[in-house]
C-alpha positions in Angstrom: -127.7 -80.1 153.8 -128.5 -83.7 153.0 -132.1 -82.8 152.3 -131.0 -80.1 150.0 -128.7 -82.5 148.0 -131.5 -85.0 147.7 -133.9 -82.3 146.5 -131.5 -81.1 143.8 -130.8 -84.6 142.7 -134.5 -85.3 142.3 -135.0 -82.1 140.3 -132.1 -83.0 137.9 -133.5 -86.5 137.4 -136.9 -85.1 136.7 -135.5 -82.7 134.0 -133.5 -85.5 132.3 -136.6 -87.7 132.3 -138.6 -84.9 130.9 -136.0 -84.2 128.1 -135.8 -87.8 127.3 -139.6 -88.0 127.2 -139.8 -85.1 124.8 -136.9 -86.1 122.5 -136.7 -89.8 122.5 -140.3 -91.0 122.9 -143.0 -91.3 120.3 -144.9 -88.5 121.9 -141.8 -86.3 121.9 -140.9 -87.2 118.3 -144.4 -86.0 117.3 -143.8 -82.7 119.0 -140.5 -82.2 117.3 -141.9 -83.2 113.9 -144.7 -80.7 114.3 -142.3 -78.0 115.2 -140.2 -78.7 112.0 -143.3 -78.6 109.8 -144.5 -75.3 111.4 -141.0 -73.8 111.1 -140.6 -74.6 107.4 -144.2 -74.0 106.4 -144.6 -70.6 108.1 -145.0 -68.0 105.3 -145.3 -70.6 102.6 -148.5 -70.6 100.6 -147.8 -72.7 97.5 -145.8 -75.5 99.0 -146.0 -77.5 102.3 -143.5 -79.8 104.0 -145.0 -82.9 105.7 -143.0 -85.1 108.0 -144.0 -88.6 107.2 -141.9 -90.3 109.8 -139.6 -89.0 112.6 -137.9 -91.3 115.0 -135.2 -90.1 117.3 -133.7 -92.2 120.0 -130.4 -92.1 121.8 -129.1 -94.6 119.2 -131.2 -94.1 116.1 -132.5 -91.4 113.8 -135.0 -91.6 110.9 -136.3 -88.5 109.3 -138.6 -88.9 106.3 -140.4 -85.9 104.8 -142.1 -84.9 101.6 -142.8 -81.6 99.9 -146.0 -81.5 97.8 -145.5 -85.3 97.3 -142.8 -84.6 94.7 -139.7 -83.7 96.8 -138.3 -85.9 99.6 -135.8 -85.7 102.4 -134.7 -88.9 104.1 -132.0 -89.1 106.7 -131.5 -92.4 108.6 -128.9 -94.3 110.6 -127.2 -94.9 113.9 -126.1 -92.2 116.2 -124.8 -92.1 119.7 -125.6 -88.9 121.6 -123.4 -89.8 124.5 -120.4 -90.8 122.3 -121.2 -87.9 119.9 -120.9 -90.2 116.8 -123.1 -90.7 113.8 -123.4 -93.2 110.9 -126.1 -91.8 108.7 -127.3 -92.1 105.2 -129.1 -89.3 103.5 -131.1 -89.1 100.3 -132.4 -85.6 99.4 -134.4 -84.7 96.3 -135.8 -81.1 96.1 -137.7 -80.1 93.0 -137.8 -76.4 93.9 -135.2 -75.0 96.4 -137.2 -71.9 97.0 -139.6 -74.0 99.2 -136.8 -74.1 101.8 -136.2 -70.3 101.9 -137.3 -70.2 105.5 -134.4 -72.6 106.4 -131.7 -71.5 104.0 -132.4 -67.8 104.4 -131.2 -67.5 100.8 -133.1 -67.1 97.5 -132.2 -70.4 95.8 -134.2 -71.7 92.9 -134.4 -74.9 90.9 -133.9 -78.6 91.8 -131.3 -80.3 93.9 -130.7 -84.0 94.3 -128.0 -85.5 96.5 -127.3 -88.7 98.5 -124.5 -90.0 100.6 -123.2 -90.8 104.0 -122.2 -88.9 107.1 -119.9 -91.0 109.4 -117.8 -90.0 112.4 -117.7 -88.2 115.6 -116.8 -84.8 116.9 -113.1 -85.4 116.5 -113.2 -86.7 112.9 -116.0 -87.3 110.4 -116.6 -87.9 106.7 -119.3 -86.6 104.4 -119.3 -88.4 101.0 -121.9 -88.3 98.3 -123.1 -87.7 94.8 -125.3 -85.1 93.2 -126.8 -84.1 89.9 -126.8 -80.4 90.7 -127.3 -78.4 87.5 -127.6 -81.6 85.6 -124.0 -82.5 86.4 -122.3 -85.7 87.6 -120.9 -84.6 90.9 -119.0 -86.4 93.6 -117.8 -84.9 96.8 -115.8 -85.9 99.8 -115.3 -83.9 103.0 -113.0 -84.9 105.9 -113.9 -83.0 109.1 -111.9 -82.5 112.2 -113.7 -81.0 115.2 -116.4 -80.3 112.6 -114.0 -78.1 110.6 -113.2 -79.2 107.0 -109.6 -80.6 106.6 -109.7 -82.5 103.3 -112.0 -81.6 100.5 -112.4 -83.3 97.2 -115.1 -82.2 94.8 -115.6 -83.4 91.2 -118.3 -81.6 89.1 -118.6 -82.8 85.6 -120.6 -81.0 82.9 -122.8 -78.8 85.2 -125.1 -76.5 83.2 -124.2 -72.9 83.7 -127.8 -71.8 83.0 -129.0 -74.2 85.7 -126.4 -72.8 88.2 -127.6 -69.3 87.5 -131.2 -70.4 88.2 -130.0 -72.1 91.4 -128.4 -68.8 92.5 -131.6 -66.9 91.5 -129.7 -65.0 88.8 -130.9 -64.2 85.2 -129.7 -66.7 82.7 -126.9 -64.6 81.2 -125.2 -67.6 79.5 -125.2 -71.3 79.0 -122.5 -73.8 78.8 -120.9 -76.7 80.6 -118.8 -76.3 83.8 -116.4 -78.9 85.0 -114.6 -78.5 88.4 -112.0 -80.7 90.1 -111.1 -79.6 93.6 -108.5 -81.5 95.7 -107.6 -79.8 98.9 -105.4 -81.9 101.2 -105.5 -79.4 104.0 -108.2 -76.7 104.2 -106.6 -74.9 107.2 -105.8 -71.5 105.8 -102.4 -71.3 107.5 -101.6 -74.9 106.2 -103.4 -74.7 102.9 -102.5 -77.3 100.4 -104.4 -78.3 97.3 -105.4 -77.4 93.8 -108.6 -76.4 91.9 -109.1 -76.9 88.2 -112.2 -75.4 86.4 -113.2 -75.5 82.8 -116.1 -73.9 80.9 -116.8 -75.4 77.5 -119.5 -74.6 74.8 -120.3 -71.3 76.5 -122.7 -68.9 74.9 -124.0 -65.6 76.0 -127.8 -65.2 76.1 -128.0 -61.9 74.1 -131.7 -61.2 75.0 -131.0 -61.4 78.7 -127.7 -59.5 78.7 -129.2 -56.7 76.4 -132.1 -56.3 78.8 -130.2 -56.5 82.1 -127.2 -54.3 81.1 -128.8 -52.1 78.4 -126.6 -53.5 75.6 -127.2 -54.2 71.9 -125.6 -57.5 71.1 -126.9 -59.0 67.9 -124.4 -61.7 66.8 -123.7 -64.9 68.8 -121.0 -64.7 71.5 -119.3 -68.0 72.3 -116.7 -68.5 75.0 -114.7 -71.0 76.9 -112.4 -70.7 80.0 -109.9 -72.5 82.0 -108.7 -71.9 85.6 -105.8 -73.7 87.3 -105.2 -72.8 91.0 -102.5 -74.0 93.3 -103.3 -73.5 97.0 -100.5 -72.9 99.5 -100.6 -71.5 103.1 -102.6 -68.3 102.9 -102.2 -68.0 99.2 -103.7 -69.1 95.9 -101.7 -68.9 92.7 -103.9 -69.0 89.6 -103.4 -69.3 85.9 -106.5 -68.5 83.8 -107.9 -67.6 80.4 -111.1 -66.6 78.8 -111.4 -67.2 75.1 -114.5 -65.7 73.4 -115.6 -64.6 70.0 -115.3 -61.0 71.4 -111.9 -61.1 73.0 -109.2 -63.3 74.5 -108.1 -62.6 78.1 -105.0 -64.3 79.6 -103.8 -64.1 83.2 -100.7 -66.2 83.6 -100.0 -65.5 87.2 -102.7 -64.3 89.6 -101.6 -64.3 93.3 -104.4 -64.1 95.9 -103.5 -63.5 99.6 -106.3 -65.3 101.2 -105.7 -63.8 104.6 -106.1 -60.2 103.3 -107.9 -60.9 100.0 -105.3 -58.8 98.2 -104.8 -59.7 94.5 -101.9 -59.2 92.1 -102.1 -60.4 88.5 -100.7 -59.8 85.1 -103.1 -59.7 82.1 -103.2 -59.7 78.4 -106.3 -58.7 76.4 -106.4 -59.5 72.7 -109.4 -58.2 70.6 -108.9 -59.5 67.1 -112.0 -57.7 65.7 -113.1 -54.5 67.3 -116.2 -54.5 65.2 -117.7 -57.2 67.5 -117.7 -54.7 70.4 -120.4 -52.6 68.7 -123.0 -54.0 71.1 -121.0 -52.8 74.1 -119.7 -49.4 72.9 -122.7 -48.5 70.7 -120.3 -47.6 67.8 -118.8 -49.6 65.1 -115.0 -50.0 65.4 -112.4 -51.5 63.1 -109.1 -53.3 63.4 -107.7 -55.0 66.4 -106.6 -54.1 69.9 -103.9 -55.7 72.1 -102.9 -54.6 75.6 -101.0 -56.1 78.5 -100.1 -55.1 82.0 -100.5 -55.7 85.7 -103.3 -55.3 88.2 -103.4 -55.0 92.0 -106.4 -55.1 94.2 -106.4 -54.4 97.9 -109.0 -53.1 100.4 -111.3 -51.0 98.2 -108.6 -50.1 95.7 -107.7 -51.4 92.3 -104.5 -50.3 90.5 -103.9 -51.0 86.8 -100.9 -50.3 84.6 -100.3 -51.4 81.1 -99.4 -50.5 77.5 -100.7 -51.0 74.0 -99.6 -50.4 70.4 -103.1 -49.2 69.3 -103.1 -46.5 66.5 -99.6 -47.7 65.6 -98.1 -45.7 68.4 -97.0 -46.4 72.0 -99.7 -46.1 74.6 -99.1 -46.4 78.3 -101.6 -46.1 81.1 -101.7 -46.2 84.9 -105.0 -45.9 86.8 -106.3 -46.3 90.3 -109.9 -47.1 91.2 -111.5 -46.7 94.7 -114.8 -48.5 95.2 -114.8 -49.1 91.4 -114.7 -45.3 90.7 -111.6 -43.8 89.0 -109.4 -41.9 91.4 -106.3 -40.9 89.4 -105.4 -41.7 85.8 -102.2 -41.3 83.8 -101.8 -42.2 80.2 -99.7 -41.2 77.3 -99.9 -41.7 73.5 -96.7 -41.3 71.6 -96.4 -41.0 67.8 -99.7 -42.6 67.1 -101.1 -42.1 63.6 -104.2 -40.0 63.2 -105.3 -41.9 60.1 -105.2 -45.1 62.2 -107.3 -43.5 64.9 -109.9 -42.5 62.3 -109.9 -46.0 60.9 -110.4 -47.6 64.3 -113.3 -45.4 65.2 -114.8 -46.1 61.8 -114.5 -42.5 60.5 -113.5 -41.6 57.0 -109.8 -41.1 56.8 -109.8 -37.4 55.9 -106.5 -36.6 57.5 -103.1 -38.0 58.3 -100.8 -36.8 61.1 -98.9 -37.7 64.2 -100.9 -37.8 67.5 -99.4 -37.3 70.9 -101.2 -37.2 74.2 -99.9 -36.8 77.8 -102.5 -36.9 80.6 -102.0 -36.7 84.3 -105.4 -36.8 86.1 -104.6 -36.6 89.8 -108.2 -36.8 90.9 -110.9 -38.1 88.6 -113.8 -37.3 90.9 -115.7 -34.6 89.0 -116.4 -32.6 92.2 -112.6 -32.7 93.0 -111.3 -32.9 89.4 -107.6 -32.1 89.2 -105.1 -32.7 86.4 -103.7 -31.8 83.0 -104.0 -33.2 79.5 -101.7 -32.1 76.6 -102.8 -33.1 73.1 -100.8 -32.5 69.9 -101.3 -33.3 66.2 -98.2 -32.6 64.2 -97.4 -32.6 60.5 -101.0 -33.2 59.6 -102.4 -33.2 56.1 -106.0 -33.1 55.0 -106.9 -35.7 52.4 -108.8 -33.5 49.9 -110.5 -36.3 48.1 -112.1 -37.7 51.3 -112.7 -34.4 53.0 -114.5 -33.0 50.0 -117.0 -35.9 50.2 -117.4 -35.9 54.0 -117.6 -32.1 54.4 -119.1 -31.3 51.0 -116.1 -29.1 50.0 -114.0 -28.6 46.9 -110.5 -28.4 48.3 -107.8 -28.3 45.6 -104.7 -27.0 47.3 -102.8 -28.9 50.0 -104.1 -28.1 53.5 -101.5 -28.8 56.2 -102.0 -28.1 59.9 -100.7 -28.5 63.5 -102.9 -28.6 66.6 -102.0 -28.2 70.3 -104.5 -28.3 73.2 -103.4 -27.7 76.7 -106.1 -28.7 79.2 -106.3 -28.0 83.0 -108.9 -30.0 84.9 -110.6 -28.3 87.8 -113.7 -29.3 89.8 -116.5 -30.1 87.2 -114.6 -28.3 84.4 -112.0 -28.8 81.7 -110.3 -25.5 80.8 -108.2 -25.5 77.6 -105.9 -23.3 75.6 -105.9 -24.2 71.9 -103.7 -23.3 68.9 -104.3 -24.4 65.4 -101.9 -23.5 62.6 -102.9 -24.2 59.0 -101.8 -23.1 55.6 -105.1 -21.2 55.3 -104.9 -19.4 58.7 -104.4 -19.7 62.4 -106.9 -20.1 65.2 -106.2 -19.4 68.9 -108.5 -20.0 71.9 -107.0 -18.7 75.1 -109.7 -20.1 77.4 -112.1 -22.8 76.4 -114.3 -24.2 79.2 -116.3 -27.4 79.1 -118.6 -27.8 82.1 -119.4 -31.5 82.9 -122.4 -30.7 85.1 -124.2 -28.6 82.6 -122.7 -30.3 79.5 -121.9 -26.9 78.2 -119.0 -25.3 76.3 -117.8 -21.7 76.0 -114.6 -20.2 74.5 -113.0 -17.1 73.2 -111.2 -17.3 69.8 -108.9 -15.3 67.5 -108.9 -16.2 63.8 -105.9 -14.9 61.8 -106.0 -15.1 58.0 -102.9 -13.6 56.5 -104.0 -14.2 52.8 -107.7 -14.5 52.0 -106.9 -15.9 48.6 -106.0 -19.2 50.3 -109.6 -19.6 51.3 -110.8 -19.8 47.7 -111.5 -23.5 47.9 -113.8 -23.0 50.8 -115.4 -19.6 50.0 -115.7 -20.5 46.3 -114.6 -16.9 45.7 -111.4 -15.2 45.0 -110.6 -12.9 47.8 -107.7 -10.6 48.5 -106.2 -9.1 51.6 -106.1 -10.3 55.2 -108.6 -10.7 58.0 -108.5 -11.0 61.8 -111.6 -11.9 63.7 -112.0 -12.4 67.5 -115.1 -13.4 69.4 -116.8 -16.0 71.5 -118.5 -19.3 71.0 -120.7 -21.3 73.3 -122.9 -24.4 73.2 -125.5 -24.8 76.0 -128.6 -27.0 76.1 -128.1 -27.8 72.4 -128.0 -24.2 71.4 -125.0 -22.8 69.5 -124.0 -19.2 69.9 -121.1 -17.5 68.1 -120.1 -13.8 68.1 -117.2 -12.1 66.2 -115.8 -8.7 65.4 -113.0 -7.3 63.3 -111.5 -4.0 62.3 -111.4 -4.4 58.6 -111.9 -2.5 55.3 -111.4 0.8 57.1 -114.4 0.1 59.3 -115.7 -2.6 61.6 -117.3 -6.0 61.1 -119.3 -7.9 63.7 -121.7 -10.8 63.6 -123.6 -13.1 65.9 -124.8 -16.6 65.1 -127.6 -18.3 67.0 -127.9 -21.9 65.8 -128.7 -21.4 62.1 -129.5 -17.7 62.2 -126.7 -15.4 61.2 -126.7 -11.6 61.6 -123.7 -9.6 60.4 -122.9 -5.9 60.2 -120.4 -3.9 58.2 -120.1 -0.4 59.5 -118.3 2.6 57.9 -116.3 0.4 55.6 -114.4 1.7 52.6 -116.1 0.5 49.3 -112.8 0.6 47.5 -111.2 -1.7 50.0 -114.3 -4.0 49.8 -113.9 -4.0 46.0 -110.3 -4.9 46.3 -111.1 -7.8 48.8 -113.7 -9.1 46.4 -111.3 -8.7 43.5 -113.7 -6.5 41.7 -112.9 -3.4 39.6 -112.8 -0.2 41.6 -115.6 1.9 40.2 -117.0 3.7 43.3 -115.6 5.4 46.3 -117.7 5.7 49.5 -118.2 4.7 53.1 -120.9 2.1 53.5 -123.0 0.2 56.1 -124.3 -3.3 55.4 -126.7 -5.5 57.4 -126.9 -9.2 56.7 -129.6 -11.6 57.9 -129.0 -15.2 56.7 -130.3 -18.7 57.5 -127.5 -21.2 57.2 -129.8 -24.1 57.1 -131.9 -23.0 54.1 -129.1 -20.8 52.7 -131.4 -17.8 52.2 -131.5 -14.3 53.6 -131.4 -10.5 53.1 -128.6 -8.0 52.6 -129.3 -4.3 53.0 -126.8 -1.5 52.5 -126.4 2.2 52.5 -123.5 4.1 50.9 -122.7 7.6 52.1 -121.4 10.6 50.1 -120.0 8.4 47.4 -118.7 9.2 43.9 -117.7 7.2 40.8 -114.0 6.7 40.1 -112.6 7.3 36.7 -113.0 4.2 34.6 -114.2 3.0 31.2 -117.8 3.5 32.3 -117.4 7.1 33.4 -115.3 8.0 30.3 -118.0 6.7 28.1 -120.8 8.5 30.0 -118.7 11.7 30.0 -118.3 11.6 26.2 -122.1 11.1 25.8 -123.2 13.7 28.3 -120.3 16.2 27.9 -120.0 16.2 31.7 -117.9 14.7 34.4 -119.7 11.9 36.3 -116.8 11.5 38.8 -117.7 14.9 40.3 -121.2 13.8 41.2 -121.6 13.1 44.9 -124.3 10.6 45.8 -125.8 11.6 49.1 -128.0 8.5 49.1 -127.2 5.0 47.7 -129.4 2.2 49.0 -129.1 -1.5 48.2 -131.6 -4.2 49.0 -130.7 -7.8 48.1 -132.3 -11.2 48.4 -129.9 -14.0 48.9 -130.4 -17.6 47.7 -127.3 -19.6 48.5 -124.5 -17.5 46.8 -126.8 -15.7 44.3 -127.8 -12.1 45.2 -130.8 -10.5 43.5 -130.7 -6.8 44.2 -132.5 -3.5 43.8 -130.5 -0.2 44.2 -131.2 3.5 44.0 -128.5 6.2 43.7 -129.2 9.9 43.8 -127.0 13.0 43.5 -127.8 16.6 42.6 -127.8 16.0 38.9 -128.1 12.2 38.5 -130.3 9.2 39.4 -129.4 5.6 38.9 -131.9 2.8 39.5 -131.4 -1.0 39.1 -134.0 -3.7 39.6 -133.4 -7.4 39.9 -129.7 -7.3 39.2 -128.1 -10.7 39.7 -124.6 -11.3 41.3 -123.6 -14.9 41.4 -120.7 -15.1 43.9 -120.1 -18.8 43.2 -119.7 -18.5 39.5 -118.3 -14.9 39.7 -120.9 -13.6 37.3 -123.0 -10.4 37.1 -126.1 -9.5 35.1 -127.4 -6.0 35.8 -129.1 -3.1 34.1 -128.8 0.5 35.5 -131.4 3.0 34.3 -129.5 6.3 34.4 -130.7 9.9 34.3 -128.1 12.7 34.1 -129.8 16.1 34.2 -132.2 15.9 31.2 -130.5 12.9 29.6 -131.7 9.3 30.1 -130.1 6.1 29.1 -129.4 2.5 30.4 -126.2 0.8 31.3 -125.8 -2.9 31.1 -123.2 -4.8 33.1 -122.7 -8.5 32.6 -120.1 -11.3 32.5 -117.3 -11.9 35.0 -117.9 -9.8 38.1 -114.2 -9.1 38.5 -114.0 -7.8 34.9 -117.5 -7.2 33.5 -118.5 -6.0 30.1 -120.2 -2.6 30.1 -122.6 -1.6 27.4 -124.9 1.4 26.9 -128.4 1.5 25.6 -128.2 5.2 24.5 -130.7 5.3 21.7 -132.7 8.2 23.0 -129.6 10.2 23.9 -128.1 9.7 20.4 -131.4 10.6 18.8 -131.6 13.8 20.8 -128.0 14.7 19.9 -128.7 14.0 16.2 -131.8 16.1 16.2 -129.9 19.0 17.6 -127.1 18.6 15.0 -129.6 18.4 12.2 -131.5 21.4 13.4 -128.4 23.4 13.9 -127.0 22.7 10.4 -130.3 22.6 8.7 -129.4 25.4 6.2 -126.1 23.8 5.2 -127.7 20.4 4.7 -130.5 21.9 2.6 -127.8 23.8 0.4 -125.9 20.6 -0.1 -129.1 18.7 -1.0 -129.9 21.3 -3.7 -126.5 21.0 -5.2 -126.9 17.3 -5.2 -130.3 17.4 -6.8 -129.1 19.9 -9.4 -132.0 22.2 -9.0 -133.7 24.1 -6.2 -135.6 21.7 -4.1 -139.0 22.3 -2.7 -138.6 23.6 0.9 -141.4 21.2 2.1 -139.7 18.2 0.4 -136.3 19.2 1.9 -137.8 19.4 5.3 -139.4 16.0 4.8 -136.1 14.5 3.8 -134.4 15.8 6.9 -137.3 14.4 9.0 -136.8 11.1 7.3 -133.1 11.1 8.3 -134.1 11.8 11.9 -136.5 8.9 12.0 -133.7 6.5 11.1 -132.5 6.5 14.7 -135.8 5.6 16.2 
């Protein structure tokens, strides 16, 4: 046993001698310094650390190193390994912190210079020094107990924000001066006691960097300043802060941070005095100002916000919850806001006034689990004709009032709405409108009720009569617009489809008299008809073809005149075929038509009907049995002037009358001449009378 004890004692002594030989001798110091060089320089190509002097004894330390001959690290002073105490001075100047990445394990950049003292032992120690970090005037003091900080005092004066961002390896989003005063009397979390004051002055956003990093479009300068005052108490920090910028002013009078759980509660007030300055953020010019205040809570991965605003001259309230920075549920309401104020704020022409109300309850804002309702109403609205006419290229004259209600149900990836619009022109109802968020597509049914077509005159530029109901569907997918519609009208049917700018419409088996009445034209023809319209809305050109079946003229001034000339009854003629072919240029129709019955034929070429000006200019070449003449129709389409070019017909009738009463005429001529006239001369005189109508 004694030999074993002696052997173990000898081994321990040899180990201690070896450790001392490695650590505290010149040879050992050389090994340590080489290890430090290799540890730092491994993986470094552009910079190298060189240990110029390393002395470590049981009572003294001196470490002197350089990096590329420009940076230096010097730590020297007394230490007692056995008493675990130090009395060191340090002087560190690093021109580029990235050279120490292997040691810091962080991506720091830029210069760092600091010097100070480290005095104490394992029970209590002091670190005190100065630095010019980020071009500042910095002083710091740390009091350590058991190597844990107890008292902390840091004063940073005029640190450059741009240099701090470089130090943290971040883009230089901004520049400015940062001043910090930290005085913590007890850093133990459960006994925390102290305060922190921070100020930013002369702050300015670097637009080029922010625009590039965050895909923004800032053009004008953005200046800012900020102040933070924090009072530290056990497990809690109570903060008052503000951020004043040329974009907005943000105030948080009382922010409470639970340092043991990292939960946050705060009030807030956001004041944007000129919304136009947000154009770089929202990519749209806004007008006016915006003020909102409320409260915020943050805990775990959840943020809850509630607040209110008087934007749009109404009362707006909102309540939202975010989980992992994604909206979870949202509630908001807008009461008695002014529609005209909304249009002003979003920089749209004020083409309408009205009262706006919105009530939204979104229980789950995740698109894949979307759930909620939104009810939107516009009441007592009035279109401002003078503005709407310019914006929408209309010519509204009469007052146009309307009310709008949209009830929306939110379901996964879709918003399904029911819409009702009531106007002085007509009403529009959509029972099911679906917007698909995934496909960015829209589809809806609709029913359009127009009780009095005459009220559309400002839009159609035509005077119409009667009523019209149209139902159909509308969709917009992949930037393609599709609209269909159909109606039972004019004693027949009307249907159409619109694909982007291309319109195709069909009128089938309609009553021509009812069509004339709708167009406020004179009723001159009775028939059933079919029409096909192909029209390009973009260029405002197209074709209209029509076929009237088994039609006949109605008694009117035109037929009375023709009947007198032809000694017949035009109204009894049935036209088995009546074809119309029209070219449309905006609201001007240039038409050709052919009408045929058993005894008549009517042909018109290049007749013009101007729907905008309500004018007609047409010539109808007419043949009735063996009689031929032309009818001209011009003037107002609703009450045109009708004239006849019946020269040939009159000539024929005169010839017949002269031939029939030739003997009596000759007898009267002889009496007039006082002697018997030569037969040849009498005949020549009669022929001369006939030639007068040529």
